[in-house]
C-alpha positions as CSV (number, residue, x, y, z in Angstrom):
1,X,6.3,-8.0,-17.4
2,X,5.2,-5.9,-14.4
3,X,4.6,-8.2,-11.0
4,X,4.1,-6.4,-7.8
5,X,4.5,-8.4,-4.8
6,X,3.1,-7.6,-1.4
7,X,4.2,-8.5,1.9
8,X,4.0,-8.0,5.6
9,X,0.2,-8.4,6.3
10,X,-0.4,-10.3,9.6
11,X,-2.6,-10.5,12.8
12,X,-2.4,-7.4,14.8
13,X,-4.3,-6.0,18.3
14,X,-5.8,-2.4,17.9
15,X,-3.6,0.1,18.4
16,X,-0.5,-1.8,16.8
17,X,1.6,-1.7,13.7
18,X,2.3,-3.2,11.0
19,X,4.7,-2.1,8.0
20,X,3.6,-3.5,4.4
21,X,6.4,-4.1,1.5
22,X,5.9,-4.0,-2.3
23,X,8.8,-5.4,-4.3
24,X,8.2,-4.4,-8.2
25,X,10.0,-5.9,-11.2
26,X,9.3,-5.2,-15.2
27,X,9.0,-1.4,-15.6
28,X,11.1,1.7,-14.4
29,X,10.0,1.8,-10.9
30,X,11.4,5.2,-10.4
31,X,9.8,6.9,-12.9
32,X,5.5,5.7,-11.9
33,X,3.8,6.6,-8.5
34,X,2.7,3.8,-6.9
35,X,-0.3,3.4,-4.5
36,X,-1.5,1.0,-1.7
37,X,-5.5,0.0,-1.7
38,X,-7.4,-1.5,0.9
39,X,-10.1,-4.1,0.5
40,X,-12.7,-5.1,3.5
41,X,-14.7,-8.4,3.2
42,X,-18.0,-7.6,0.4
43,X,-16.2,-4.3,-0.3
44,X,-14.8,-2.4,-3.3
45,X,-10.8,-1.7,-2.9
46,X,-10.1,1.4,-1.9
47,X,-7.1,3.9,-2.2
48,X,-5.3,4.5,1.0
49,X,-2.3,6.1,0.0
50,X,-0.6,7.2,-3.3
51,X,3.0,8.9,-3.8
52,X,4.3,10.2,-6.8
53,X,7.3,9.8,-8.7
54,X,8.6,13.0,-8.1
55,X,11.0,13.2,-5.1
56,X,9.4,16.4,-3.6
57,X,5.6,15.4,-4.5
58,X,3.3,15.1,-1.3
59,X,1.6,11.9,-0.6
60,X,-1.9,11.9,-0.8
61,X,-3.8,9.8,1.9
62,X,-7.7,8.8,2.2
63,X,-8.9,11.0,5.4
64,X,-9.6,7.2,7.1
65,X,-6.0,7.1,7.6
66,X,-4.7,10.4,8.2
67,X,-1.9,10.8,10.6
68,X,-1.9,6.9,11.2
69,X,-0.4,5.4,7.7
70,X,2.6,6.7,6.0
71,X,3.7,5.7,2.3
72,X,7.4,5.5,1.1
73,X,9.4,4.1,-1.7
74,X,13.0,3.0,-2.1
75,X,13.8,3.5,-5.9
76,X,17.0,1.9,-5.6
77,X,15.2,-0.9,-3.9
78,X,12.0,-0.7,-6.3
79,X,9.8,-1.1,-3.7
80,X,6.8,1.1,-1.9
81,X,6.2,1.0,2.0
82,X,3.5,1.5,4.0
83,X,3.6,2.3,7.9
84,X,0.4,1.4,9.5
85,X,0.4,2.5,13.0
86,X,-2.5,2.7,15.6
87,X,-4.5,0.3,13.8
88,X,-8.4,0.1,14.1
89,X,-10.6,-3.1,13.6
90,X,-11.4,-1.3,10.4
91,X,-8.4,-1.7,8.8
92,X,-9.2,-5.4,8.6
93,X,-8.7,-6.5,4.8
94,X,-6.5,-7.1,2.2
95,X,-4.1,-4.5,1.3
96,X,-3.1,-4.4,-2.6
97,X,-0.1,-2.4,-4.2
98,X,-0.4,-1.1,-7.8
99,X,0.8,1.0,-10.6
100,X,-0.9,2.5,-13.3
101,X,1.4,2.4,-16.4
102,X,-0.2,3.4,-19.9
103,X,-3.8,3.6,-18.7
104,X,-3.6,0.3,-17.6
105,X,-3.5,-1.0,-13.7
106,X,-1.7,-3.7,-12.5
107,X,-1.8,-5.3,-9.0
108,X,-0.2,-7.8,-6.5
109,X,-2.0,-10.6,-5.1
110,X,-2.5,-8.7,-2.2
111,X,-1.3,-9.1,1.8
112,X,-3.8,-9.8,4.7
113,X,-4.5,-7.6,7.6
114,X,-6.6,-8.6,10.3
115,X,-6.8,-6.4,13.5
116,X,-8.5,-7.8,16.4
117,X,-8.0,-8.6,20.0
C-alpha cells in the first residue's frame, strides 16, 4: 500500500534552516507529483510546495514561502525533500507529505517544526 514517511523536523531559531524528507513506497514515485503541506495549530492544512513528476516542470510555492523554501525530488530514492531556509515563527507547525493517486489523497503522519528563540 501507499506509504509516506516524513522526517527532518525539529526546533530551530528564527532565520535557521531545516531539510525535511519524505520517503515513499507502494506506488510508482516517478509518475506522480508530490506536495508538502503545513498545518499550524488550530488551522487547516495549507499547500506550501508542489513538484510535478515531469523533469522540466517548474515547482509551485505558496507566496508565504517563495524565496525561502525549495522542493526537490530524487526518483531513484523515491524521496521528496523540502529545504526550508530563513525560517520564521509563522512556519511553526506540522509538515505533511502528500500524493494524489486516482483522485485519492495519501498523507504521511507529519513531522513537527518549531521556530522559536
